[in-house]
N, C-alpha and C positions, 0 to 999 in steps of 0.2 A: 718703287720698282722691284724690291725684293721682299715685300711684306709677306710673312708666312714662311719664308725660307730660313734655313739655319746654316751657319758657317763655323768651321774650325780654322783658326789662324795660328800657326805655330810661330814661336819667336815673336810674340806680339805684346810684350810688356813694355816695349819702348820702340823708338825708331820707325822703320818702314812698316813693321808688322802692326804696331799700334795704330799708325795712320790708316792702314788698310782696314783694320777692325772697326775703326771709327767710321770710315766711309761706308762699310757694309751695314753697320748699325743705323747710320743716318738714313739709309734707304729701306729700313724696316726689318733687316735680318736679325734673328737671334744669333748670338756669337759665343763661341768658346775661345777664350784667350789662353795663351800658354807662354811660359818662359820663366826665367829665373829673375830674382830681384828681392828687394826688401819687402816682407809680407804686407806691411801696412801701406806701403806705396802702391803695391799691386792691387790691394783691396780698394784704395781710393780711386784708381783708374777704372776698376771693374764697376764700382758703384756709380761713378760719374757717367759711364757709358749707359747704364740702365736708366739713370735719372734723366740724362739729356735727350735720349732718343726713344724712351719708353719701349724698350725691348728687353728680353731676358738675356743676361750675360753671365756665363760661368767662367771659372778659372780652373785650369788643369796644370798641376806642377810637373807633368810628365817630362822625363828626361829624354830628349830626342836622340840620345845615344843608346837607348834601351828599347829594343823592339817590342817587348811585352808591355811596357808602359805606353808606347805609342798606340798599340792595338787597344789597350784598355781605355785610353782617352777617346778614341773614335767610338768605341762601343758605348761609353758613358754619355757622349754627346747625342748619339742616336737614341738612346733610351730617354734622355731628358727632353729632347726636342722632337722626337719622332722620325728624324731623318738627319743626315748630313748632306745637304744639297751643294755646299760650296766648301772646297778644301783649298787653303792657301798654305803651301809649304814654303815658309819664309825663314825658319830657324837657320842661323849660320854663325860660325866662328871663324877666326883668322889667326894665323901665326906667320911671321915674316922672318926668314932666315935663309942663308945660302943652302943649296940642296945638300951638300956634303955635311952640313952642320944641323940639318933639319931633324929635330927629335922624332924618332919613330912613333912615340906615343901621341905626339901632336898630329902627325900624318894620319894615324888611325882614327883619332877623335874628329878631325876635320872631315874626313871622308864619311864617318858615321853620321855626323850631324848635318853636313851640307848636302850629302847625296843619299846615303842609305835611308835616312829618316823619311825622305820623300817616297821612296819605294815602299817602306812599311806602312806609311799613312795611306797611300793610294791603294795598296793591297787590301787594306781594311775598308776603305770608303767606296771603292768602285763597284763592288757587287750591289750595294743598295742603290747607287746612282743608276746603274744599268737596269735594275728591276723597276725603278720608278720612271725610267726613260727621260731623265733630266739630271744634269750635273755640271758643275764647273770646277775645274782644277786649275789653279794658277800657281806656278812654281817661280819663286824669286831666284833667278839665276844672277847674271852679272855680265858686264862687258867682258869679263874674264871667262865667259863661256864661249867667246868668239876669238879673243886674242889673249896673249900671255904677257905677263910682266915678270921680271926677275924676282927671285926670293920668295915666291908664293906658289911653290910646287903643288902643295896639297890643295890649296884653294882653287887654282886654275884647273887641276885635274878633276876636282869634284864638280865644278861648274860646267866644264865641258861634258862631263858625264850626265849631269842633270838635263842639259839640252837634248842629249840623245835619248834619255829616259822619257822625256816629254813627248818626243816624236813617236816612240814605240807605243806609249799609252794612248796617244791620240788615235793612232791607227786601229788599235784594238777596241776602241770605244766609239768609233766614228758613226756607227749605225744605231747607236743607243741614245741619241740626244745628249751626249756628254761631250764636252770640249776640254781639251788639256793643252795649255799653253804656258810658255814661260816669258817672263819679263826680265830684260837684262839692263839694269841701271848702270850708269857710270858711277862716279864718286858722288855719294849722297852723304851729307854731313850728319852722321849718326854716331852713337857710341862705338859701334864696330870700327868705323873709320878712324875715329879719334884715338881709340886704344892702340891701333897699329902704328901710329906716328912714332913713338919712341923706338920700336924695333926697326922701323924704316930708317930713322936717324942713325941708328947703330950700324945697320947693314950697309948703308950708302955713305956714311960719314958726313951727314948733312945736319943743318940746324932745323928746328921745327918750322920756321918760316920758309926755308928752302924746300922742305918736304911738301908743304902745302902748295907752294908756287911752282916748283920745278919738277915735282913728281905727280902730285894729284891733279891740280888744275891744268898743268901743261898737257895732260892727256886729252883734255876736252877743249875743242876749238872755241866753245863759247866762253871759256875761262870762268865758268860759274859752276858751283855745286848744283846737282839735281836736288829738288826738295822732296821730302817724304810725301807731301800732298800730291805732287805731280805723279809719283809712282802709284799712289793709292787711287788716283783718278783713272789711270790706265787699267789697274786691276779691276776696278768697279765696272768699267766698260766691258771688259772680257767676261764679266759675270752677267751681263745684260742679254736680253733676247736679241738685241741688234748685232751681237757678236756670235750668233749661233753657228755661222759658217766659218768662223775663225778657229781653227784647231791645228795643233802640231806646229805652231809658229814660235819663233823666238823674237820678241819685239824689243828693239833697242830703245832706251831712253837715256842717252849718254852724252848729250851736248855735242854730238858729232864725232865722238872718239873713234868708233869703229868704221866711220866713213873714210878715214885717212888711209 
């Protein structure tokens, strides 16, 4: 389906991003993965993608809090593959604390990585997509782009902003064969979710099991975590020709959370 296309997926050394990178590579796209982690483990993932799917896979260590590094990553991918046809803005971090105790440096970093990085990446990628009259941008938002939860001021603000940014970019590119959409997962069992459990325990005075049962899964009527592969399948559909008339949307995949 995507043979000959190329993609950049930010925050893709684990979790949702890695699942999306795998889905795109499986359909024939060359991929640039990005994110932090142990160098040897990242290289194993990169090499496994190449070997398993017979596509070219690059790794960029670009810091999504640094605009110059984001622009360089997109330029390098375009040079290596001849184009960036698909951009998946997936990088994200989290911090959980009451608003009056929320560290300002955490606020700034969460907005930089969860929101501003998508702006900088799209700013670099969209001119080429428009010139070629084909492109797909998929932004990983969250159920928190539609509803709020306590103790997550920066994350909720960033994800609400990402939903608005998606709509604006979609309108600006609508006549160029480019679509821009965001996916809003509920709770997906990923390293990002796992790492916020201790802070949530502290903020709410709960045990680990109580956080999982009474905070995380209580939000989702299905009482099940969304899987990374389910999110990746939706992202892959949005990159297909079948989704050419879907743009500016915010698609929930949250076990019914935002239906309540």
